[in-house]
N, C-alpha and C positions, 0 to 999 in steps of 0.2 A: 447485491453488495450491501453489507451491513455497516452500520455506523457504530464506532467505538463508543461505549457508554460507561467507561470507568472500571470495567472488569479487570481482574488480575491479568496483567499483560504477559507475565512469564508463563502462566497457564495457557493463555491464548496462543502464544507462539510455540509452545512445547510439543504440539502434535506432529505426527509424521506426515500429515497432509500439508503440502506447502501452503503458506499463508502470505498473501500479498497485502501489504499495508500501504495505503496512500495517505501521506501526511499533507494536509491542505489547510487553507483558510478561505472563508467565504468571500473575502475581498480580493482574492488572487485570481486574476483573469486566466492564466494558464491552467490553474487548478480546476476552474469551472469548465474549461475546454476538455480536460482530461477525464472528468467525471463520466460523461456519456460513453467515452471510449472504453473505460474500465467496466462500466455497467454492462455494455454489450458483450465484452469478453467474458465477464463473470457468468453470463447466461449461456455461453457457448463452451466454456472450459470448466468441466465438472470435477477435475482432479486438483483444483486449486481453490482455496477459500479467499475471499476478498473482504477487506475491512478498510474503512476510512477513518482517520483520526484528525479532528479539528485542532490545530496547534494553538489556537487562541484559547480554547476551552481546556486543553490538556498540555499546556506549555511544558510542565516538568517532564512529562513523558517524552515529548519531542526533544528536549535538551538531553535527557538521559540516553536517548537513542541516536544522538549525534546529528540531528537534522539541522542543517545550516541554511538550506534554501528550500523553497517550495515551488511546485509540487515535487516531493521526493517519494519514490516508491521503493519499498524494501521487501524482499522476499525472505521469509523465515521458514526454517524447517528444523524440527527436533530441538527447538529452543535456541537455535543459532541463526545469525544473519547469513544468508547464502549469497545474496547479490543486492546491489543498490543502484538506483538510477535517479537522475533529477531532470526536471524540465518536461515540457509537453512532448509527446511522441504520438504520431498517428497510429491507428489500430494495428496495421501490419507490423510496424516496428515494435510495438508493445508486445504483441503476440510472440514475435521472434525472441525478444529479450526474456519473456517469461519461460518459453519452451527451452531456451538454452540454459536458463538459470535453475530450473526445478529439477 
């Protein structure tokens, strides 16, 4: 799972490979609980890319993407948002959501 570092977000999300973005903050407990779940899934699911965006560091991006609560996970494909979910979910539920969304 990669950390977003300010690269062009439109380019990042424009690929045909689904991209799951976790919007998070260091101070957010549920975000920290979700991190190892997504890291584990990213090691097992090779047909999806995973990126984390720190909303404190990239607030404008989070606002532009309509993030209203954290953790929020958004699945992008071909430059478009495919699906969105908020809050902590255990591994099986996250895998099911990703598989149904991609």
